[in-house]
N, C-alpha and C positions, 0 to 999 in steps of 0.2 A: 803335413802332420800325419802321424801314423797311429793306428789303434794300438793301445798299450799291451794288449794280450794277443790278438791275432796277428799283429804286425802287418795288416793290410790297409790300403787306403783307396783312393779314388778310382782306380781303374775298374770299369765295368767291362764285360767281355761279350764278344759275339756269341750267338747261340751255339751250344755245344752239346755233346752227348752226356746224359746223366749216367753216373757210374755207381755201382753197388759193390762194396768190398766186404768180405767176411774176414774178421780179425780174430785170430786164435792165439791166446796166451799159451805158448807151448811149453815154456819152462821158466823157472826163476832161480837165480843164483845170487850169491853175495859177492859184491865187488871187493877189491882189496881195501877200500875204505870202510867196508862194513855196510854199505848201502845195498839193499836188495835190487838186483837187476833182473828184468823180465825180457824175454825174447818173444815177440809177437809175430805170428805168421799172418800176412796180409794177402788175401786173395782178391785180385782185381783184374778185370778184363781178361779172364782166362789164365792168368799167371799168378804165381805165389811169390811174395817178397818177405824178407825178414826185417823186422823193425825192433830195435833194442832200446829200451827205456829203463829208468830206475825209479824206485819207489819215491824218491824225493823230487822227481820231475812232476810238472803240472800237466793237466789235460791239454793245455796249449802246447806243451812240449811234445806230447804224444801226437798231436795233430801235425806238428812240424816234421816229425819223423815219418808220419804217413805221407805227408806232402813230398818228402824226398823220394819216397818209393813209388808214388803213384802220380805225382804232379797235380793232384787235386789240392788246391790252395786251402789253407786252414779255415779261412772265413767261409768257404763253400762246403765244408764237411759237417755232417750231422752224424754223431755216433749214437747208436741205439742198442739198448740191452735191457731186458726186464728188470725192473726195480732200480735201475741205475740211470735211466734215460735223463732225468732232470739233473742229476749230478754231472753227467757227461757233457751237459750244456754249459757248465761252469768252468771256463778255461783256467781259472785261478786255483782250482781244487787240486791237491796233490794226489798222485796215483795211490800212494800208501793209504789214503783215507777211503779208497774205494774197496779195499780188501779183495783185490782181484785174485782169482784162483788160476793155477796153471792150465786148467781145462776150459776156462771161460772163452766164449766166442761172442764177438760184437758184430754189428752190421754198420758199415759206414756208407752213407748216402751222400753223393756229391757230384760235381760236374768237372769235367776236364776242359780247360780253357786254352785254346791255341792262339787265337787272334785277339789281341788287346786293343780296345779303343778307349778313348777318354770319356768318362761319365763323371761330371762334377758333383753329383749328389749320391754316389754309390756308397760312400763310407760316412760314418758319423763324424761330426765335428768334435775334436778332442781339445778342450780348452782348460781342463782342470788339472794343469800341472801343479805340483805341490812343492813346497819348500821343505827339504829334509833337514832336520837338525844335525849339527856337527856330530853329536854322539851317535845318532842313528846312522849317518853315513859311514862312520868308522865301523860300526857294528856290521853293516851290510858287507862292506868290502873285506872285512877280516873274518867273517863267519865261515867256518870250515865247510859247511854244506854248500855255500856259494863258490868257494874255491874248488871244491870237487866238481861242481857243474862246469866251471871254466876249464878244468883239466879235461873233462869229457868232451867239451866242445872243441878244444884244441885238437883232440885226436879224431874227431868226427868231421870237422869242417876244414877243408884244404883251400887256401886262398889261391886263386889263379891269377898270375900276374899278366896284365896287358902290356906293361912295359917294365924294363928292369929297374930295380931299386938302385938309387945313385949314392955312392959313397960320399959321406960328408954332408948330406942333406938332412934337414929335419923333416918331420912328417906332419902333414895337415890332413885330418879326417873330417869329411863334410857330410852332413845330412842333406836330404833333398827337399822334402816337402816343407814349405814355409821358411826354409833356409835359403835355398837357391831358386825356388819355384813356388808360385801360388797355385796349388793344385785344385782349388775349389771354385775359383772365379771363372765364369764363362768367357770363352774367347774363340774366334775362328782359327787363330794360329797360336800354337803353344809359345812362340817367341814373345807374344804379348804378355805372357804370364811370367816370363823370366825376370829374375830380380835385376834391377838396374846395375850396370857396371860389372856384371858377372864375368864376361870375357876379359875385361881389363884386369879384374881382380885375379883371375886364375893365371893370366899371362904374367903379371907382376910377381906373384908369390912363388911361381914355379921356379924362379931363379934361386930360391933358397929352400923350398920345401918340395918333397914328393907329395903327391895328392892321391888320397884314397877316398872314394865315395861310398858311404855306408847308409843304406836306407832300410827302414823296417818294413819293406814291401818285398814283393817277389823279384827275382833277378830279371824276369822279362820286363817288368815295369821299370826297373832301374835302367836297363839297356834302352828301352823305348824312349824314356824321358830324356836321358842324357844324349841320345842320338838326335832327337828332335831339337834339342837346344844347341846342337853343334859342339858338344863338349868332348865327344869320344875321338874325333879325328881332326882336332884343331892343330894347325901347324905351329902355333906359338907356345904350346905346352902339351904335356902328355899325362894321362891318367895312369897311375901305377896299378890300381886294382879297383874292382867293384865288389862290394859285400851286400848281402841281402838279409832278410829276416831270419834265415836259417843259421846265421852266425851269432844271433843274440842268445842270451840266457834269461831264465826266469828267476827272480830273487824274491824273498819274503822279507817284509818289515813288520815291526810290531804295530806301528801306527797307520801305515798306508797300505797294508795288505800285500798282495802279490802283483808284480808287474815285470815287464821285460826291460832289459837294458843292453847296452852295447859295450862289452868288456874289451878294452884296448889290449889286455893281456893276450888275447887271441892273436893279434898282429905281432906283438912283441915276441911271442913264443915261436912263431914261424919265421921271423926274420930278425933274430937277435943280434946279428952282426950289423944291422942297419938302424933299427928303431928300438927305443926304450922309453921309460917314463921321463927321462931327462930331455928328450928332443921331440916330444909329441904334443900336439895340441888338437883338440876336437871341437868343432862348432856344431851345436844342435839347439833347436828352439825349446826342447824339453830337457830340463836339467836332470830328470830321472834317468835319462839314457846314459849318463856317465857316472852313475852312482858307484860303480866298481873302481873308478879312477877319477875321483872328484878334482884332484889337483891339475888334471889335464884338460878339463872341460871349460868351455866358454859358452854361456847362454846367449845366443844371438836373438835379436828382436825378430819375432815372426813377421814374414812378409805376406800380408793379406790384402784383399781388395786392391788388386794390382792396378786397375784403371784409375782409382782415386789416389793411390799413393806413389805411383811411378815417378812423378816429377820431384817428390820430396824425400824419397828413400835414399839415404846416403850411407847406409850401414856398411856396405862392402868397400866404399871409398875409405872410411875411417879404419876399418879392419885391415885393409891393405897396409896403411901406415903403421898400425900396431904390429902386424906380423913381421914387416921388414925391420922394425926397430928391435924386436926381441930376437930376431934370427941371429943376431950377433952374439947372443948370450950362450955360454957353454952349458947351462942348466936351466931349463924352463920350469922345473918341478917346484921351485920355491915361489913362483909368481902367483899372485892372487888375481886370476883373470876376471873376477867380479869388478875389479877397478880398472879394467882395460881402457875405458874412455878417458879417465883422468890422465892416463899415460900419454894418450894422443894429444890431449889438451895441453899438457906440459910441454910436449915436443913442439907444438905449434907456437907456444909462447916463446920458447927458446929461439926458434927460427926468426920470429919477428924482432927479437931484441938483439940478435947477432948482427 
């Protein structure tokens, strides 16, 4: 499970050097959509970096941009400025609400983390997922400000393929924490926390689906976890790409405030000849993560307390059946994935009676 604003989870890190960065808002212009764009100069470790944000971005988005430039993870950053210190601690606040001036300078205090180890208590437990009403979901995905953010993310974040996209295959996008892995339970070996039947699941669905892993954590954490679980170099299947928290966008809702989500439009825009809304399905234990593409999301039961639930968890076995059944359809966008279990139950009954 990942934090809804910082996008960071369980990894605690080996001791590293504290860093101080001076951030100067050097200019502000209007984008073609009419949103004010600000160019920030980030001075860190003796070098200067350019960070570009927009007025409708949140403080969390500013931290993501600083992370791209400095490798200081958002959850490790503390932004300081007279009279704004408390506001800069609110990741959901929009930058336009801060009334930033072109000459403003901030101080960012943070740590650079090179070597990641697992710490099961480093991140807060996020269990307060919420049910978005149908009208609110439509409002979020159709709101122009969110579409603008998606367009900017498409231009900023370039997906690096680990393996080629395959013609004629559908796309499966998978979360990590609580979907494939119980990241908070203690264990001597990460394999003890791997969801049951994960390798069998990935092997079976790879016949019909390209597989992308998308976690709301840092890329180092994604690569570490997937490497430890034997997912990255398995001879039975190949992972098409890995995405991290920098690929997410922040959206605003009337009833649930501001939170991060994973817009599949980012993938579709970069690989339009292979993937689209008709051939993509996404598994995540937080339904808020697919608010920009609700028709493509399936809310998986979270895998927690691995040692207690290992013998009884059959989620990936049933989902394997579901994916292989729907893989034969030409259009997945009309399916209601909330009823996926009834589909597998019906299939089982048909097999028993045949």
